[in-house]
C-alpha positions in Angstrom: -24.3 -12.3 16.9 -25.7 -13.8 20.1 -23.2 -14.4 23.0 -23.1 -18.1 22.0 -22.4 -17.4 18.4 -19.8 -14.8 19.4 -18.0 -17.5 21.5 -18.0 -20.0 18.7 -16.6 -17.3 16.3 -13.8 -16.3 18.8 -12.9 -19.9 19.3 -12.7 -20.4 15.5 -10.4 -17.4 14.8 -8.1 -17.9 17.8 -7.5 -21.5 16.7 -5.5 -20.1 13.9 -3.0 -18.3 16.2 0.4 -20.0 15.9 -0.4 -21.7 12.6 1.8 -21.3 9.5 0.0 -19.0 7.1 1.2 -21.2 4.3 4.2 -23.5 3.6 7.5 -21.7 3.2 7.3 -19.8 0.0 10.3 -19.3 -2.3 10.2 -16.2 -4.3 9.5 -16.7 -8.0 12.7 -14.9 -8.9 16.1 -14.9 -7.3 17.5 -11.5 -6.3 18.4 -9.8 -9.7 19.7 -6.6 -11.1 16.8 -5.9 -13.4 14.2 -5.9 -10.5 16.6 -3.8 -8.4 16.9 -1.3 -11.2 13.1 -1.2 -11.7 12.5 -0.7 -8.0 15.1 2.2 -7.8 13.6 3.9 -10.8 10.0 3.8 -9.5 11.1 4.8 -6.0 13.4 7.5 -7.2 16.3 6.0 -5.2 19.6 7.1 -6.8 21.9 5.3 -4.4 24.7 4.0 -6.7 25.4 1.0 -4.6 22.2 -0.5 -5.9 22.8 0.0 -9.7 26.4 1.2 -10.4 28.7 -1.9 -10.7 31.9 0.1 -10.4 30.8 2.2 -7.4 29.3 -0.8 -5.6 32.5 -2.9 -6.1 34.7 -0.1 -4.7 32.3 0.4 -1.7 32.3 -1.4 1.6 29.5 -3.6 0.1 31.9 -5.1 -2.5 29.1 -5.6 -5.1 25.6 -4.4 -6.0 23.1 -5.0 -3.2 19.3 -4.9 -3.2 17.6 -2.0 -1.4 16.6 -3.5 2.1 13.0 -2.3 1.7 12.7 -4.8 -1.2 12.8 -7.7 1.3 9.2 -8.7 0.9 9.1 -8.1 -2.8 11.3 -11.1 -3.5 8.8 -13.6 -2.1 5.5 -12.1 -3.3 3.4 -14.5 -5.4 2.5 -11.9 -8.0 -0.8 -11.5 -9.9 -2.1 -15.1 -9.1 -2.6 -13.9 -5.5 -5.9 -12.3 -6.5 -7.6 -15.6 -7.7 -7.0 -18.3 -5.2 -8.5 -21.8 -5.6 -12.2 -22.1 -5.0 -11.6 -25.4 -3.4 -11.7 -24.6 0.3 -9.5 -27.6 1.1 -6.7 -26.0 -1.0 -6.8 -22.6 0.6 -3.9 -21.6 2.8 -4.5 -20.7 6.5 -4.5 -17.0 5.9 -7.4 -17.3 3.4 -9.2 -19.8 5.6 -9.0 -17.3 8.5 -10.2 -14.4 6.3 -13.1 -16.6 5.1 -14.2 -17.1 8.7 -14.2 -13.4 9.2 -16.1 -12.8 5.9 -18.7 -15.4 6.8 -19.5 -13.5 10.0 -19.8 -10.1 8.4 -16.2 -8.8 8.8 -15.8 -8.2 5.0 -13.6 -5.1 5.3 -9.9 -5.4 5.3 -7.3 -2.7 5.8 -3.5 -3.0 6.1 -2.6 -0.9 9.2 1.1 -1.1 9.8 4.3 -3.0 8.9 7.7 -3.2 10.5 10.8 -4.8 9.0 14.2 -5.7 10.4 17.2 -6.5 8.1 20.0 -8.8 9.1 22.2 -8.8 6.0 22.3 -7.3 2.5 20.8 -9.3 -0.3 22.9 -9.6 -3.5 22.1 -10.8 -7.0 21.8 -14.6 -7.0 20.4 -14.9 -3.5 17.2 -16.7 -3.0 14.6 -15.5 -0.5 12.2 -17.9 1.3 9.3 -16.6 3.4 8.1 -18.4 6.5 5.0 -16.7 7.8 3.1 -17.5 11.1 -0.3 -16.0 12.3 1.1 -14.5 15.5 -1.9 -12.9 17.2 -5.5 -11.9 16.8 -6.8 -9.1 18.9 -10.0 -8.9 20.9 -12.8 -6.9 19.2 -11.9 -3.3 18.7 -14.0 -0.2 17.8 -12.3 1.7 15.0 -13.3 4.5 12.6 -13.7 1.9 9.9 -15.9 -0.2 12.0 -15.9 -3.0 14.6 -13.1 -5.4 13.9 -10.1 -7.5 14.9 -6.4 -6.9 14.2 -4.5 -9.9 12.7 -0.7 -9.8 13.1 1.5 -12.1 11.1 5.3 -12.6 11.5 7.4 -13.5 8.4 10.9 -14.8 8.8 12.9 -14.5 5.6 15.8 -16.9 4.9 18.2 -17.4 2.1 19.3 -20.5 0.1 21.5 -21.6 3.0 18.7 -21.3 5.6 20.3 -18.1 7.1 17.9 -15.6 8.4 18.1 -12.4 6.4 15.2 -10.4 7.7 11.9 -10.3 9.6 8.6 -8.6 9.0 5.6 -8.0 11.3 2.4 -7.1 9.3 -0.9 -6.1 10.8 -4.3 -5.9 9.1 -7.8 -5.0 10.4 -10.7 -7.2 9.4 -13.9 -5.2 10.2 -17.6 -4.8 9.7 -17.6 -1.7 7.5 -19.4 1.4 8.9 -20.6 2.1 5.4 -22.7 -1.2 5.6 -24.3 0.0 8.8 -25.1 3.4 7.2 -26.6 1.7 4.1 -28.8 -0.6 6.2 -30.1 2.2 8.3 -30.7 4.3 5.2 -32.7 1.4 3.7 -34.8 1.3 6.8 -35.7 4.9 6.3 -36.3 4.4 2.6 -33.3 6.6 1.6 -30.6 4.6 -0.2 -27.1 6.0 0.8 -24.7 6.8 -2.0 -21.4 5.1 -1.3 -18.4 7.5 -1.0 -14.7 7.0 -1.6 -12.5 5.6 1.2 -11.6 8.6 3.3 -7.8 9.4 3.3 -6.1 9.1 6.7 -5.2 12.5 8.1 -2.3 12.2 10.6 0.1 14.5 12.3 2.4 14.9 9.2 -0.2 15.1 6.4 -3.4 16.7 7.7 -2.2 20.1 6.6 -1.8 18.8 3.0 -5.4 17.5 2.9 -6.6 20.8 4.4 -5.1 22.7 1.5 -6.6 20.2 -1.0 -10.0 20.9 0.6 -9.4 24.5 -0.4 -8.6 23.6 -4.0 -4.8 23.9 -3.7 -2.2 21.0 -4.2 0.8 21.9 -2.0 4.3 20.6 -2.4 6.3 20.6 0.9 9.6 22.5 0.7 12.6 22.4 3.1 13.2 25.9 4.5 16.9 25.1 4.9 18.0 23.6 1.5 14.8 24.3 -0.5 14.4 20.7 -1.5 10.8 19.8 -2.5 9.3 16.5 -1.2 6.1 14.6 -1.6 4.3 12.8 0.1 4.6 15.1 3.2 6.9 14.1 6.0 8.4 15.6 9.1 12.1 15.8 8.1 14.0 16.7 4.9 15.7 13.7 3.4 18.6 15.8 2.1 19.6 17.9 5.1 17.5 16.5 7.9 16.0 19.9 8.7 12.5 19.8 10.3 11.7 23.4 9.2 9.5 23.6 6.1 6.9 25.5 4.1 5.2 24.7 0.8 4.6 25.9 -2.7 1.5 25.5 -4.8 1.8 23.0 -7.7 0.7 24.1 -11.1 -0.5 20.5 -11.7 1.3 20.3 -15.0 3.2 17.1 -15.7 3.4 13.8 -17.5 2.5 10.1 -16.9 5.4 8.3 -15.3 3.5 5.0 -14.7 -0.1 3.9 -14.6 -2.4 0.9 -14.2 -6.1 0.3 -14.9 -7.7 -1.1 -11.8 -10.2 -3.8 -12.6 -10.5 -5.9 -9.4 -11.7 -5.6 -6.7 -14.3 -2.9 -7.5 -14.8 -0.5 -4.6 -18.1 1.3 -4.0 -17.9 5.0 -4.6 -15.3 4.9 -7.4 -16.0 5.5 -11.1 -14.8 2.8 -13.5 -12.8 2.5 -15.7 -10.3 3.6 -13.0 -6.8 4.7 -14.1 -4.4 5.1 -11.2 -1.2 6.9 -12.2 2.1 8.2 -10.9 2.4 11.7 -12.3 5.8 13.5 -12.6 5.0 17.1 -11.8 6.8 20.0 -13.4 8.0 21.1 -10.0 10.1 18.0 -9.8 8.1 15.7 -7.5 5.7 12.9 -8.2 2.1 12.3 -7.1 -0.3 9.4 -7.3 -3.6 10.4 -8.7 -6.3 9.4 -11.2 -6.4 10.1 -14.9 -9.9 11.0 -16.2 -11.4 12.5 -19.3 -10.0 9.9 -21.8 -10.3 6.2 -22.6 -7.9 3.8 -20.8 -6.3 2.7 -24.1 -5.4 6.4 -24.8 -3.2 6.7 -21.7 0.5 6.4 -22.5 3.8 6.7 -20.5 5.1 10.2 -21.1 1.6 11.6 -21.9 1.3 15.3 -20.9 -1.4 15.9 -18.4 -3.0 18.8 -16.6 -4.6 18.5 -13.2 -7.3 20.3 -11.2 -8.8 19.8 -7.8 -12.4 18.5 -8.1 -15.1 17.3 -5.7 -15.3 13.5 -6.5 -18.1 12.8 -4.0 -20.1 14.7 -1.4 -17.2 14.5 1.1 -14.0 14.4 -0.9 -11.9 16.9 -2.9 -9.0 15.3 -4.9 -6.6 16.4 -7.6 -7.4 14.6 -10.9 -5.5 14.8 -14.2 -6.7 15.2 -17.7 -4.9 14.9 -21.0 -3.2 18.2 -21.6 
């Protein structure tokens, strides 16, 4: 962009700051026991105050409560989110803002971080209404993903009485993908670049895990104090709070706990059909991975699978699972 075009672009995006992202949105379902149970089952959260009526009633809570981390789940639109109206006049401000970015080449989007604050427990029968404001848009930043801007939204959650029950700050990066730059330069040289998978972030607590996978090993972190296994990697044991750990090597034998076939959007570098699954490993932990070597319609809950670490593109080693 020329300096003049850049100024026009910056004025356009900063005009959205302070706007409501959309009208206050009431969740499609009131807080209910079935969704709480499903959440706890998938997350492996066995706290009885969420699902055991007798225990919860005898506790300080007085009744079943929803896990606090479910706060946003109660107001999410669900599957219709992926297909908004094509009439630009009917788009909410978030989609209008993202369209401005897309029109100027910032087609990449990446959720970067989220913080939540809880003010009271939610109980079955409560209604949750989300009030979201576009709080800030950063100046242009150079990131590993590409040149972009961070968009931060603030959501205030209220109940059926208008009482504030929680708040969430959510930040995304809208960026010009580095991959696009590489492909364009490769085209200039007459050498089309083969897209690769999105690189996994390697931070302080998980870089060691990916280094083992690069060697063909899938490790499972183990607390040195109480021997509890945990995955994904983290700095402290959730059972005894010890920060001393080692790991064991997984045999990669397990069964399908949950799965979904990803149809949309399609990402360059991935092979379709794409089955993303939660695998219950024989060692007692779960891992998210892909199921390959069979048709999507053949995948079933409880299906036995066997994994192996494979090179999925020129840069990436990943565990993948096959029907056992």
